[in-house]
BAKOLDREN-588237 format. One line per 5 residues: number of its first residue (from 0); their letters; for each residue x, y, z of C-alpha. Coordinates in Angstrom, 2 decimals. Layout:
REM BAKOLDREN-588237
NUM	a	X,Y,Z; ... $
//
This chain:
REM BAKOLDREN-588237
0	xxxxx	-60.14,-54.39,-82.56; -62.50,-55.57,-84.58; -60.11,-58.00,-85.58; -58.87,-59.41,-82.34; -62.70,-59.91,-81.31 $
5	xxxxx	-63.36,-61.32,-84.53; -60.27,-64.23,-83.84; -62.18,-64.91,-80.11; -65.18,-65.29,-81.79; -64.14,-67.93,-83.14 $
10	xxxxx	-63.44,-69.47,-79.76; -67.11,-70.31,-79.08; -67.01,-72.05,-82.61; -67.77,-76.35,-82.49; -65.80,-76.41,-85.73 $
15	xxxxx	-62.69,-74.73,-84.36; -62.95,-76.84,-81.70; -63.70,-80.41,-83.41; -60.32,-79.27,-85.27; -58.14,-78.25,-82.55 $
20	xxxxx	-58.56,-81.90,-80.67; -58.37,-83.61,-83.39; -55.14,-82.67,-84.29; -53.61,-82.28,-81.54; -55.18,-86.45,-80.69 $
25	xxxxx	-53.74,-87.08,-84.11; -50.40,-85.29,-83.59; -50.51,-87.82,-80.14; -50.72,-90.78,-81.97; -47.92,-90.02,-84.02 $
30	xxxxx	-45.51,-88.46,-81.51; -45.33,-91.64,-79.35; -43.51,-93.15,-83.27; -40.18,-92.40,-83.64; -39.55,-91.04,-87.32 $
35	xxxxx	-43.18,-90.12,-87.95; -43.05,-86.30,-86.71; -45.61,-83.84,-86.58; -43.66,-82.90,-90.34; -45.45,-86.19,-91.13 $
40	xxxxx	-48.77,-85.68,-90.20; -48.77,-82.38,-91.39; -47.53,-83.30,-94.67; -50.41,-85.81,-94.97; -53.26,-82.96,-94.08 $
45	xxxxx	-51.89,-80.12,-95.80; -53.51,-81.65,-99.66; -56.34,-82.69,-97.30; -57.37,-79.01,-95.87; -57.47,-77.22,-99.28 $
50	xxxxx	-59.54,-79.68,-101.08; -62.05,-79.50,-97.65; -61.70,-76.87,-95.99; -62.46,-73.37,-97.35; -61.52,-71.76,-94.40 $
55	xxxxx	-58.03,-70.16,-94.57; -58.44,-70.09,-90.52; -59.74,-73.32,-89.60; -57.26,-74.90,-91.98; -54.05,-73.23,-91.01 $
60	xxxxx	-55.22,-73.95,-87.25; -55.26,-77.20,-87.81; -51.23,-77.08,-88.62; -50.20,-74.90,-86.08; -52.18,-77.10,-83.35 $
65	xxxxx	-49.79,-79.98,-85.22; -46.92,-78.35,-84.89; -47.64,-76.95,-81.50; -48.25,-80.15,-79.31; -45.87,-82.94,-81.19 $
70	xxxxx	-42.76,-81.34,-79.40; -43.95,-82.55,-75.65; -45.19,-85.87,-77.28; -42.79,-87.48,-79.41; -40.03,-87.48,-75.90 $
75	xxxxx	-42.87,-90.01,-74.16; -40.53,-92.73,-76.52; -37.06,-91.07,-76.04; -38.28,-90.95,-72.05; -39.95,-94.59,-71.55 $
80	xxxxx	-38.30,-96.28,-73.98; -35.11,-94.75,-75.03; -35.87,-94.10,-78.29; -34.23,-89.82,-79.49; -35.38,-88.27,-82.82 $
85	xxxxx	-33.63,-85.85,-84.11; -34.41,-82.46,-81.89; -34.87,-84.44,-78.40; -31.27,-85.68,-77.69; -31.28,-83.95,-73.78 $
90	xxxxx	-34.42,-85.29,-73.00; -33.20,-89.03,-73.65; -29.91,-88.45,-72.29; -32.02,-86.53,-68.77; -34.48,-88.46,-68.88 $
95	xxxxx	-34.21,-92.18,-70.19; -31.74,-92.42,-67.06; -34.53,-91.09,-64.68; -36.61,-93.50,-66.35; -34.34,-95.95,-65.10 $
100	xxxxx	-34.39,-95.23,-61.86; -38.23,-95.43,-62.36; -39.48,-91.96,-62.18; -40.84,-91.95,-66.24; -43.98,-91.46,-64.68 $
105	xxxxx	-42.78,-88.19,-62.94; -40.38,-86.93,-65.76; -42.69,-87.24,-67.98; -45.39,-84.93,-65.24; -42.67,-82.06,-65.87 $
110	xxxxx	-41.71,-82.44,-69.04; -46.31,-81.68,-69.47; -45.66,-78.92,-67.48; -42.63,-76.87,-69.14; -43.93,-77.64,-71.82 $
115	xxxxx	-47.05,-75.77,-71.90; -46.47,-73.15,-69.96; -42.84,-72.95,-72.49; -45.40,-72.40,-74.91; -47.93,-70.40,-73.70 $
120	xxxxx	-44.62,-67.73,-72.81; -43.19,-68.95,-76.74; -47.10,-67.48,-77.64; -46.98,-64.82,-75.68; -43.43,-63.21,-76.82 $
125	xxxxx	-44.09,-63.76,-80.06; -47.62,-62.03,-79.70; -45.15,-58.80,-77.94; -42.67,-58.63,-80.14; -43.53,-60.08,-83.87 $
130	xxxxx	-43.99,-56.37,-85.12; -41.01,-55.15,-84.52; -38.55,-58.39,-85.25; -37.72,-58.07,-88.58; -33.73,-56.17,-87.52 $
135	xxxxx	-32.99,-58.91,-85.36; -34.08,-61.48,-88.42; -32.07,-59.97,-90.80; -29.48,-59.09,-88.70; -28.69,-62.82,-88.98 $
140	xxxxx	-27.40,-64.27,-92.20; -25.32,-67.05,-93.71; -22.31,-66.41,-91.53; -23.30,-66.09,-88.57; -26.55,-69.35,-89.02 $
145	xxxxx	-23.18,-71.19,-89.91; -21.22,-70.06,-86.91; -24.03,-70.84,-84.61; -24.43,-74.14,-85.79; -20.76,-74.49,-84.53 $
150	xxxxx	-21.31,-72.92,-81.54; -23.54,-76.19,-81.00; -21.47,-78.63,-81.98; -18.96,-77.44,-79.62; -21.10,-76.53,-76.22 $
155	xxxxx	-21.83,-80.43,-76.24; -18.51,-81.53,-76.59; -17.44,-79.19,-73.84; -20.03,-80.79,-71.95; -18.48,-84.12,-72.04 $
160	xxxxx	-17.08,-82.81,-68.62; -14.80,-86.05,-68.00; -13.31,-87.00,-71.35; -14.04,-83.75,-72.98; -11.32,-84.81,-76.04 $
165	xxxxx	-13.23,-87.65,-77.04; -16.24,-85.54,-76.78; -14.54,-82.95,-79.63; -13.15,-85.76,-81.91; -16.51,-87.61,-81.65 $
170	xxxxx	-18.31,-83.84,-82.43; -15.80,-83.31,-85.26; -16.26,-87.60,-86.56; -20.07,-86.17,-86.61; -18.86,-82.90,-88.70 $
175	xxxxx	-17.06,-85.01,-91.39; -20.15,-87.94,-91.36; -22.04,-84.82,-92.17; -20.26,-83.91,-95.33; -21.34,-87.51,-97.37 $
180	xxxxx	-23.46,-85.93,-100.17; -23.40,-83.16,-102.79; -20.62,-80.76,-101.85; -22.27,-77.12,-101.79; -21.19,-74.77,-104.26 $
185	xxxxx	-18.99,-77.13,-105.75; -21.38,-80.54,-106.65; -18.83,-82.81,-105.91; -20.17,-86.27,-105.14; -19.02,-87.48,-101.46 $
190	xxxxx	-18.42,-90.50,-100.14; -22.10,-92.26,-101.74; -20.52,-95.02,-103.53; -22.91,-93.75,-106.26; -25.83,-94.07,-104.48 $
195	xxxxx	-28.31,-91.60,-105.05; -30.06,-91.63,-101.83; -26.97,-90.62,-100.38; -26.87,-87.34,-102.12; -28.61,-84.91,-100.05 $
200	xxxxx	-26.55,-86.53,-97.11; -26.91,-89.54,-93.96; -30.71,-90.26,-93.51; -30.88,-88.82,-89.98; -33.48,-91.26,-89.23 $
205	xxxxx	-31.35,-93.84,-89.63; -28.52,-92.76,-88.20; -30.63,-91.04,-84.80; -32.24,-94.72,-84.08; -28.87,-96.55,-85.36 $
210	xxxxx	-27.20,-94.78,-82.38; -29.07,-93.86,-79.78; -32.45,-95.85,-79.44; -30.59,-99.19,-81.00; -28.07,-99.90,-78.86 $
215	xxxxx	-30.61,-98.90,-75.98; -32.78,-101.94,-76.67; -29.72,-104.32,-77.47; -28.03,-103.57,-74.54; -31.81,-103.09,-71.85 $
220	xxxxx	-32.24,-106.75,-73.82; -29.29,-108.15,-73.22; -30.36,-107.67,-69.20; -32.96,-109.50,-69.99; -34.79,-106.85,-67.42 $
225	xxxxx	-37.17,-103.74,-67.20; -36.10,-100.26,-68.35; -37.16,-99.20,-64.57; -36.22,-101.56,-60.88; -39.14,-104.01,-59.69 $
230	xxxxx	-41.17,-101.93,-57.04; -41.33,-98.88,-58.77; -43.54,-96.77,-58.84; -45.73,-95.91,-61.58; -49.58,-94.14,-62.11 $
235	xxxxx	-51.32,-91.31,-62.93; -50.67,-90.04,-59.58; -46.96,-90.11,-59.99; -47.67,-87.74,-63.41; -49.44,-85.25,-61.70 $
240	xxxxx	-46.53,-85.17,-58.80; -44.19,-84.42,-61.42; -46.49,-82.22,-62.86; -46.40,-79.78,-59.88; -42.72,-79.88,-59.60 $
245	xxxxx	-42.48,-78.46,-63.03; -44.98,-75.73,-62.43; -42.32,-75.03,-59.40; -39.88,-74.32,-62.00; -41.35,-71.40,-63.65 $
250	xxxxx	-38.82,-68.95,-63.29; -36.11,-71.54,-65.51; -39.04,-72.07,-67.93; -39.79,-68.75,-68.20; -36.19,-67.74,-69.13 $
255	xxxxx	-35.67,-70.67,-71.56; -38.91,-70.34,-73.33; -37.76,-66.50,-73.96; -34.04,-68.26,-74.83; -35.82,-70.14,-77.17 $
260	xxxxx	-38.22,-67.95,-78.63; -35.62,-65.87,-79.75; -33.14,-69.26,-81.15; -35.71,-70.21,-83.31; -36.82,-66.40,-84.81 $
265	xxxxx	-33.02,-67.51,-86.52; -34.01,-68.95,-89.95; -32.66,-72.24,-90.63; -30.78,-72.74,-86.26; -32.87,-76.26,-86.38 $
270	xxxxx	-34.35,-77.86,-83.39; -31.50,-79.85,-82.14; -29.29,-77.11,-81.91; -31.37,-75.09,-79.74; -32.35,-78.59,-78.15 $
275	xxxxx	-28.43,-78.63,-77.33; -27.84,-74.51,-76.59; -30.79,-74.15,-74.35; -29.20,-77.11,-72.13; -26.54,-75.64,-71.75 $
280	xxxxx	-27.56,-72.63,-71.36; -29.30,-73.66,-67.94; -26.19,-75.38,-67.09; -24.23,-72.46,-67.49; -27.02,-70.57,-64.40 $
285	xxxxx	-26.46,-73.58,-62.24; -24.90,-73.36,-59.52; -25.10,-77.35,-58.73; -23.44,-79.02,-62.73; -22.77,-82.23,-60.96 $
290	xxxxx	-25.53,-83.72,-61.26; -26.17,-82.61,-65.41; -25.55,-86.45,-66.97; -26.41,-88.28,-64.17; -30.78,-88.26,-64.91 $
295	xxxxx	-31.78,-84.64,-63.86; -34.82,-83.17,-64.54; -33.45,-79.85,-64.59; -31.84,-80.30,-67.41; -34.96,-82.54,-69.36 $
300	xxxxx	-36.79,-78.83,-68.08; -34.24,-76.80,-69.26; -34.95,-78.16,-72.98; -38.07,-78.96,-73.26; -39.62,-75.53,-72.09 $
305	xxxxx	-37.13,-73.83,-74.93; -38.15,-76.80,-77.61; -41.86,-75.90,-77.17; -41.48,-72.41,-77.16; -38.95,-71.86,-80.43 $
310	xxxxx	-42.14,-72.95,-81.95; -43.30,-69.40,-81.77; -39.77,-68.27,-82.55; -39.99,-69.70,-85.71; -42.62,-68.20,-86.69 $
315	xxxxx	-41.65,-64.86,-86.44; -39.58,-65.47,-89.44; -42.40,-66.98,-91.52; -45.39,-65.00,-90.52; -43.23,-61.32,-90.78 $
320	xxxxx	-41.42,-62.09,-93.69; -42.00,-64.99,-95.59; -38.85,-67.20,-94.45; -39.25,-70.08,-93.02; -38.42,-70.56,-89.29 $
325	xxxxx	-38.31,-74.32,-89.95; -39.89,-77.42,-91.46; -42.84,-77.20,-89.93; -43.23,-73.58,-90.65; -42.42,-73.96,-93.64 $
330	xxxxx	-45.68,-76.08,-94.41; -47.77,-74.16,-92.81; -46.04,-71.22,-95.25; -47.35,-73.40,-98.13; -50.80,-73.88,-96.88 $
335	xxxxx	-50.56,-69.56,-96.25; -49.78,-69.43,-99.76; -52.43,-71.62,-100.83; -55.37,-69.93,-99.74; -54.30,-66.62,-101.12 $
340	xxxxx	-52.64,-65.22,-97.79; -49.77,-63.14,-97.72; -47.30,-63.23,-94.69; -45.82,-59.45,-93.88; -47.94,-56.55,-93.39 $
345	xxxxx	-51.52,-58.32,-94.93; -51.12,-60.53,-92.21; -50.36,-58.25,-89.54; -52.94,-56.05,-90.96; -56.22,-56.57,-92.61 $
350	xxxxx	-55.61,-61.25,-92.05; -54.74,-60.31,-87.88; -57.61,-61.68,-86.57; -55.68,-64.98,-88.48; -52.41,-64.30,-86.79 $
355	xxxxx	-54.36,-64.07,-83.06; -55.46,-67.14,-83.72; -52.54,-68.73,-84.86; -51.02,-67.30,-81.32; -54.13,-68.42,-79.08 $
360	xxxxx	-53.88,-72.04,-80.68; -50.38,-72.43,-80.00; -51.79,-71.89,-76.05; -54.22,-74.34,-76.62; -52.72,-76.31,-78.05 $
365	xxxxx	-50.13,-76.91,-75.35; -52.41,-76.78,-72.57; -55.23,-79.92,-74.67; -51.07,-81.48,-74.82; -50.87,-80.96,-70.51 $
370	xxxxx	-53.82,-82.96,-70.90; -53.72,-85.49,-72.88; -50.46,-86.49,-71.35; -51.73,-86.89,-67.62; -54.84,-89.01,-69.33 $
375	xxxxx	-52.37,-91.98,-70.68; -49.18,-91.20,-69.50; -49.40,-92.75,-66.06; -50.73,-96.15,-68.02; -48.49,-96.06,-70.43 $
380	xxxxx	-45.45,-95.51,-68.58; -45.56,-99.04,-66.66; -44.07,-100.42,-70.06; -40.84,-99.59,-68.44; -41.76,-102.64,-65.84 $
385	xxxxx	-42.06,-104.66,-68.23; -38.92,-107.51,-69.18; -37.41,-105.47,-72.32; -36.89,-108.74,-74.55; -40.75,-108.48,-74.24 $
390	xxxxx	-41.02,-104.48,-75.00; -38.29,-104.51,-77.08; -40.16,-107.50,-79.91; -42.15,-104.83,-81.01; -40.39,-101.76,-80.28 $
395	xxxxx	-36.94,-102.83,-82.02; -38.78,-103.78,-85.20; -40.61,-100.88,-85.54; -37.29,-99.03,-85.20; -36.55,-100.39,-87.82 $
400	xxxxx	-39.66,-99.93,-89.57; -40.10,-96.60,-88.89; -35.93,-95.83,-91.07; -37.70,-96.53,-94.15; -40.66,-93.90,-93.49 $
405	xxxxx	-37.70,-91.42,-94.58; -35.91,-93.31,-97.24; -37.63,-96.46,-98.71; -34.05,-97.82,-100.05; -33.11,-100.73,-98.00 $
410	xxxxx	-29.84,-98.89,-97.71; -31.24,-97.17,-94.56; -30.95,-100.72,-93.05; -27.55,-101.46,-93.34; -26.57,-97.78,-91.67 $
415	xxxxx	-28.91,-98.70,-89.36; -26.72,-101.61,-88.01; -23.05,-99.39,-88.49; -24.09,-97.11,-86.23; -26.28,-99.45,-84.10 $
420	xxxxx	-21.96,-101.46,-84.05; -20.50,-97.92,-83.34; -23.03,-96.50,-80.67; -22.66,-100.18,-78.69; -18.99,-98.91,-78.62 $
425	xxxxx	-18.69,-96.03,-77.57; -21.65,-97.16,-74.75; -18.54,-99.50,-74.18; -15.85,-97.30,-73.59; -17.40,-94.55,-72.62 $
430	xxxxx	-16.79,-91.90,-76.47; -19.71,-89.73,-75.96; -22.60,-90.00,-78.85; -24.56,-86.27,-78.15; -21.69,-84.75,-80.20 $
435	xxxxx	-21.24,-87.00,-82.75; -24.55,-86.80,-83.89; -25.35,-82.80,-83.34; -22.44,-82.92,-86.03; -24.03,-85.12,-88.11 $
440	xxxxx	-26.96,-83.58,-87.92; -25.38,-79.86,-88.44; -22.30,-80.57,-90.36; -24.46,-80.11,-93.51; -25.93,-76.93,-92.08 $
445	xxxxx	-22.57,-75.34,-91.06; -20.35,-76.23,-94.38; -23.69,-74.52,-96.54; -23.82,-71.56,-94.68; -19.64,-70.76,-94.27 $
450	xxxxx	-19.01,-71.70,-98.08; -22.03,-69.17,-99.21; -21.22,-66.51,-96.88; -17.59,-66.60,-98.06; -18.79,-67.02,-101.60 $
455	xxxxx	-20.46,-64.32,-101.26; -18.31,-61.64,-99.47; -15.40,-63.13,-99.29; -13.14,-63.40,-96.11; -11.53,-59.70,-95.55 $
460	xxxxx	-13.66,-57.48,-98.07; -16.36,-55.37,-96.40; -18.97,-57.61,-95.12; -16.68,-60.70,-95.20; -16.48,-63.73,-93.16 $
465	xxxxx	-13.73,-62.71,-90.98; -14.73,-59.17,-90.38; -18.56,-59.33,-89.44; -18.93,-58.41,-85.59; -22.01,-60.95,-85.18 $
470	xxxxx	-19.62,-63.25,-86.67; -16.58,-62.60,-84.47; -18.90,-62.21,-81.26; -19.81,-65.39,-81.62; -16.59,-66.87,-82.28 $
475	xxxxx	-15.55,-65.08,-79.54; -18.41,-66.56,-77.10; -17.56,-70.19,-78.71; -13.62,-69.64,-77.58; -15.02,-68.09,-74.07 $
480	xxxxx	-17.75,-70.72,-73.44; -14.93,-73.57,-74.05; -12.30,-72.43,-71.79; -15.75,-72.39,-68.97; -16.05,-75.64,-69.05 $
485	xxxxx	-12.61,-77.02,-69.39; -11.72,-74.98,-66.38; -14.50,-77.01,-64.78; -13.87,-80.63,-66.14; -10.20,-79.98,-64.90 $
490	xxxxx	-12.04,-78.64,-61.58; -14.18,-82.30,-61.19; -11.41,-84.03,-62.74; -9.38,-82.45,-59.32; -12.20,-83.99,-57.55 $
495	xxxxx	-12.59,-86.65,-58.40; -9.49,-88.02,-58.09; -9.57,-86.72,-54.12; -12.16,-88.92,-54.00; -11.14,-91.37,-54.86 $
500	xxxxx	-7.37,-91.33,-53.25; -8.48,-94.37,-51.87; -8.97,-96.53,-54.15; -7.00,-99.32,-55.27; -5.73,-98.92,-58.39 $
505	xxxxx	-4.31,-101.30,-60.89; -2.10,-100.17,-63.84; -1.49,-101.87,-67.34; 2.22,-102.95,-68.01; 2.90,-100.84,-71.62 $
510	xxxxx	2.24,-104.10,-73.86; -0.90,-104.25,-72.46; -2.13,-101.47,-72.22; -1.58,-100.96,-75.85; -3.37,-104.37,-77.07 $
515	xxxxx	-6.31,-103.08,-74.26; -10.16,-102.86,-75.82; -10.06,-99.33,-74.89; -8.68,-98.58,-77.65; -10.18,-100.51,-80.55 $
520	xxxxx	-12.22,-96.99,-80.84; -9.40,-94.28,-81.27; -7.99,-96.97,-83.30; -11.33,-96.87,-85.85; -11.16,-93.47,-85.66 $
525	xxxxx	-7.96,-92.66,-86.58; -9.18,-95.40,-89.55; -12.24,-93.73,-90.42; -10.52,-90.21,-90.43; -7.63,-91.41,-92.91 $
530	xxxxx	-10.36,-92.87,-95.44; -12.24,-89.94,-95.28; -9.16,-87.91,-95.98; -7.44,-89.85,-98.47; -10.79,-90.21,-100.78 $
535	xxxxx	-11.28,-86.25,-100.28; -7.99,-85.74,-102.35; -9.97,-86.84,-105.92; -12.27,-83.25,-104.97; -11.92,-79.43,-105.08 $
540	xxxxx	-10.58,-77.54,-102.24; -13.87,-76.21,-101.71; -15.68,-79.47,-100.97; -12.54,-81.44,-99.67; -11.38,-78.92,-97.24 $
545	xxxxx	-14.27,-79.60,-94.35; -14.04,-82.69,-94.61; -10.06,-83.19,-94.53; -10.39,-80.53,-91.38; -12.46,-82.57,-88.87 $
550	xxxxx	-10.98,-86.36,-90.49; -7.62,-84.15,-89.42; -8.91,-82.92,-86.52; -9.64,-86.05,-85.17; -6.06,-87.66,-86.01 $
555	xxxxx	-4.51,-85.80,-83.30; -7.12,-85.87,-81.24; -7.22,-89.33,-80.87; -3.35,-89.60,-80.54; -3.27,-87.39,-77.68 $
560	xxxxx	-6.24,-90.09,-76.52; -4.06,-92.96,-76.87; -1.00,-91.08,-75.45; -2.91,-90.98,-72.11; -3.65,-94.28,-72.10 $
565	xxxxx	-0.44,-95.30,-72.64; 1.29,-93.05,-70.24; -1.36,-93.61,-66.98; -2.77,-97.35,-68.37; -5.28,-97.39,-65.60 $
570	xxxxx	-8.99,-96.99,-66.46; -11.82,-95.46,-64.79; -15.40,-94.65,-65.35; -15.75,-91.46,-66.00; -18.86,-88.59,-66.24 $
575	xxxxx	-19.37,-88.60,-70.46; -22.72,-86.95,-70.68; -24.10,-90.01,-71.97; -25.45,-93.22,-71.23; -22.89,-96.39,-70.46 $
580	xxxxx	-23.98,-99.92,-71.22; -26.28,-101.81,-68.36; -25.45,-105.19,-69.30; -22.11,-105.46,-69.59; -20.65,-107.59,-66.03 $
585	xxxxx	-24.03,-108.92,-65.77; -24.76,-112.56,-64.90; -25.04,-114.28,-68.50; -24.14,-111.38,-71.02; -22.04,-113.98,-73.39 $
590	xxxxx	-24.87,-116.42,-73.35; -27.56,-113.41,-73.73; -25.26,-111.69,-76.13; -25.13,-114.86,-78.64; -28.90,-114.81,-79.30 $
595	xxxxx	-29.62,-110.87,-79.94; -26.37,-111.89,-82.82; -28.69,-114.57,-83.35; -31.52,-112.62,-84.34; -30.32,-109.82,-86.40 $
600	xxxxx	-28.68,-112.02,-88.00; -32.31,-113.91,-88.50; -33.35,-110.71,-88.76; -31.29,-109.63,-91.83; -30.93,-112.73,-93.69 $
605	xxxxx	-34.84,-112.90,-93.94; -34.72,-109.33,-95.29; -31.97,-110.03,-97.92; -34.08,-113.41,-98.83; -38.03,-112.16,-98.27 $
610	xxxxx	-38.97,-108.92,-97.29; -38.43,-106.81,-94.29; -42.43,-107.34,-93.70; -41.21,-110.75,-92.49; -37.78,-110.45,-91.18 $
615	xxxxx	-39.32,-107.83,-88.93; -42.60,-110.60,-88.18; -38.99,-112.99,-87.29; -37.65,-111.27,-84.33; -40.91,-110.52,-82.61 $
620	xxxxx	-41.05,-114.08,-82.19; -37.82,-115.28,-81.62; -37.40,-112.07,-78.87; -40.27,-113.78,-75.95; -39.56,-117.37,-77.13 $
625	xxxxx	-35.79,-117.05,-76.48; -35.58,-114.73,-73.03; -38.66,-114.64,-71.73; -39.88,-117.40,-69.01; -43.31,-119.56,-68.89 $
630	xxxxx	-46.52,-118.75,-70.70; -44.72,-115.74,-72.63; -42.77,-117.43,-74.12; -45.59,-118.69,-76.32; -48.15,-115.55,-75.49 $
635	xxxxx	-45.09,-112.68,-76.01; -44.64,-114.19,-79.49; -48.38,-113.69,-80.52; -48.78,-110.41,-78.58; -46.12,-108.96,-80.65 $
640	xxxxx	-46.32,-110.44,-84.10; -50.23,-109.45,-84.07; -48.46,-105.45,-82.85; -45.86,-105.56,-85.74; -48.75,-106.79,-87.89 $
645	xxxxx	-51.35,-104.02,-87.02; -48.64,-101.48,-87.24; -47.17,-102.52,-91.09; -50.88,-103.07,-92.12; -52.38,-99.26,-90.57 $
650	xxxxx	-49.79,-96.66,-89.99; -47.08,-98.24,-92.92; -49.17,-99.10,-95.42; -52.77,-97.32,-95.17; -51.75,-94.25,-93.68 $
655	xxxxx	-48.41,-93.84,-94.87; -47.82,-95.68,-98.17; -44.74,-96.33,-97.33; -43.40,-98.38,-100.49; -41.44,-101.64,-99.38 $
660	xxxxx	-37.71,-101.73,-100.60; -37.42,-105.46,-102.16; -36.03,-108.19,-101.22; -31.97,-107.13,-102.03; -30.10,-110.61,-102.22 $
665	xxxxx	-33.08,-112.26,-103.82; -33.87,-109.86,-106.39; -30.24,-110.09,-107.30; -30.43,-113.81,-107.48; -33.73,-113.95,-109.52 $
670	xxxx	-31.98,-110.95,-111.64; -28.16,-112.20,-112.32; -28.39,-115.49,-112.41; -32.04,-116.51,-113.27 $
//
């Protein structure tokens, strides 16, 4: 009782409120920038707190506030501008399509409500179960974590209703690309091309921005239009209406939040897995499944409520066992040890006041999130009404710059360009991108955990991979759920065929079907898989089995898809759980395409000879100058350059202290020739 009273006494301390509000505002500002997540804020806060804040309760509360509210705020760029991060791809998939329908403000209002309720429910569940969760947490070992991550990839692939083979191939392609780096267990350098920057795998921020954000921005720039249709109502009133709609879904939010807590309590299950598994979990309990993938507010609520609640789940193994539930809680654990506070019995006993205060703060932080969001989103959402070439003049350079936050090497730039090309091809020819991204994120998690499980316990020995009850149970769930989604997809395809029975279908001659552009992704997938398989021959068996297995699976599925193309020889638009090309076929598309290619070409040249700082300025000048009309052709570059300059000077240089990479081409010329 004494610890409870001590914790609540903090609530009348102005220092406590100053720290909570300050941390929430800092996290809010950072959450608007893709790549600059709450992890960045927490990493910068820890040295400052340890040097200037002697009270551990206040220091830990500041960190808990950041991790509690950042999940809701980094959804804003994903929905408004199509800039997803690694853990909010469901909100991008469903929410950005709602923004394109003019419902951005309404959608974000629902997000704030779901995030607030999810955070509160998560905190309550945390308070109730933390003393008794130890057996559950310890029941998940390497094998179960690896199988759960594989389950996430399989489920997202299965959601690609009208293109399940493409979804499965995309998921395997992601797993294959996820094998880039040092092989777990053997130390083989796989597909790194003698670049130390790739030893830890592909840079996820660059891959995510390239695969999802840049294709959407290029597509919108090519269209020359705004995100939302003209005349769409975007106001604070719509934000409040969306929040009311979110609160009306409170039974769904509670269900998803409890699910998010228990997933978060499993160490090693990342937010990308929780994002998609919560989405699949919600769809499973929804009668009308046809709404998903086309702009579903319910789908956004599924993911956002679980994402915010998962922070409380990740707190369980961190605070009870000293095992970090996620990267943000690993940083909190570092701060705890620095303050001489140990997790487990000490925190649950004599220092329970700190634990209680952190739980209370998770709820308060999410309430602040909702108030902050409702306060400024009505104005921020008006960006969806601005012609995108003007918005893109600012946002696209910022996306390139945020690729440097993860890696200061110039390598992040070509990686973004490669994934941008892949993303555009997949958008155009109806190959779902979410399974591929999730495969990249979870490939290393799956391989490392399953490899470790086999090396420790073997395959069939006592405790081995193939005889663990929980592992077998998860595998059965994977198979059963894939069968369920396959049957649902077959029924949906049959219904679509009936509804399109009166459509005139043009069947291509065999030769034209063989050389159709629709086969280009298939050719690229097969060619890339063969390259990976051949390159894998030089690795040890344990290091080559994962990329080779994924590559063989991709080839089989791609050949099967090619067979379908050549037998049907007709192409229809299908629902693929992704956003298609908006600009394709629009008037002026070819001319605008030449302009975008020219701008990106200038960007690459300036980056190579002068540096990325000046390259982003060049793009900020060219985009409005080439695409805008009237006064905005001249005023637009001035505004864009000013914003980019402030972003570079204050955020990149002073706040994040980014080390800018050298101009690669100029450096090569000066060192090799002169």
